[in-house]
Steps between C-alpha positions, in 0.01 A plus 500: 500500500293399799642432846475129427687548175776694675536218749565265211824673402749215514858534615756496222876526478715785619564759232875441542443135403299597194776744406764228523297261287424761235862612484624144453242441226597823323862393514416199285350725235728802506878452518559873548347486850757484780470519877705672768423433864629623834576160655136437591396292199342231719268772633438704184454170311748600229684179592257314275628702204859460617482122524376472143716778350815527712690686229236777506476532879726728702513495880643838597508427872372725775596811303183649356661816364753295305221268386307791348815613319546151357138496385542840336808380315320190374210715380738737322643195326161395363390249762171517692607469864264418785665640813357346816541531875289578804315822424651678802853415389448574131317833525643643822862383484559557131291809433787715374604233251139455393480874445821550305561161335145395411245783511713784363615306189157326484659158466294186451543360851218314672522543876323242714447570869399193695389478865327838479272636771439393857356163393849348496434457873774378728790646299429835663511868401854502361375285213146638467490732202213740559650794307614314187215608272563864594869462420429334167247771409760765583703375203376662178398253232481202737200275436367365832288185530349334810306185399224350713539126447699228327323534165543876473863465611579259217333735254689797644838330462433439132370852447806655663733279299341646185521857631798701381603701804558480875236341718439393859298189586396458865435145620432351841591211726165361624253299301213720385141433383437438133319799356502406132377180335818473296747691285409758240345763727796737517585802288765747611339830599144370492317437827263205533149549635446194717165604636245755384344747741344845497542618860880529526819354354776308676832528317759243607818325396692192608362285780254777591296422187359183657445695822309764302274233351430365847419852622267556205312183593464622859374838379250329271345348810433857615346592167810684374625403155873558464686490173843333529791596275820298487745781426787261440697759302582787731685670216369564243180536703173430323361851528204419274372225731571706811324814378204295376475344845517841667230636270269200523536411870604831657727358772834315504682276747860397425644187663869407482765318704727803494542834669204728435747758366667456165331184375177414321294732721719796413469425130123473527471819706710694251280400206180574690627839622598601148194376314208415730521572875326211675460392865786263573610271783816288513574166665874452528795530733623802694787341691744212503376168634678241711573131470193282525276255321382644167125499566547635850700791360242569230230500768695725737582759235153509349555331164174308527160484335349650815731802474416546133128476571537757782684735263222452246234598751706805601541620142130454435426711807743766379331507162161534667622788717610683186142492385 
């Protein structure tokens, strides 16, 4: 992808909107799907399912721990519950119930955390989940998915509905660029190579995938060819694609809208340390943000194509210093 091609990425829907549409559509096909929500259905977009299937929609109020228990009970009874709230409320407030009522018995509950990351903007740090992926990964057996655009989100919802076991889907509030031409480009546990390159690899998830593509276009102007991997499934991680990238490009940058500890970067670092030590740099968060406009926050905290390109140059320098 050239710089001109990167500039042609068009803005699409928010991943929370794509989730709501896909969930409603699945409801028409599969009567076993039910929804529980923490009184934020107008924000999580589960209200679209609820309006069409009111007898399969349960508003549990602002009581996330109880909501998770309800979802677990529905799953134990043979339903396929999608349990949705803001990611900060769902993962942080209800972690004990997630641990004991969902992860330990490995029940078929699909957790959906909306309004994740600092890109929710003016709502402020109390509602900005920046540790949710780490919390989800701390639960054994929990599949974790962070889609990049509306098309991959719709595919992810269907894939998780077919999965027998607990899963966490992270979706966001702002509209994001369209990365894929359409549906059919998503397989659980299999990363997508969006751009080929031999000099280094940028591994990203969520809204940082489009940012990574923009950074790769900038680097191409400097004569650096960066491979870009959409690592939409954080667990199970596509170790084959990651290790191939490490072997073939010799340097890795990870970009995520999450704390640099415990999320995608930690998963990547663990695999590389165990199988193929490789120079690595991470673009992510190290602190809580404040209330502000989404793009201004992303700029201030370094979740930009310029920051990714800078990290790429640093990792290339580190590789060169190693000889």
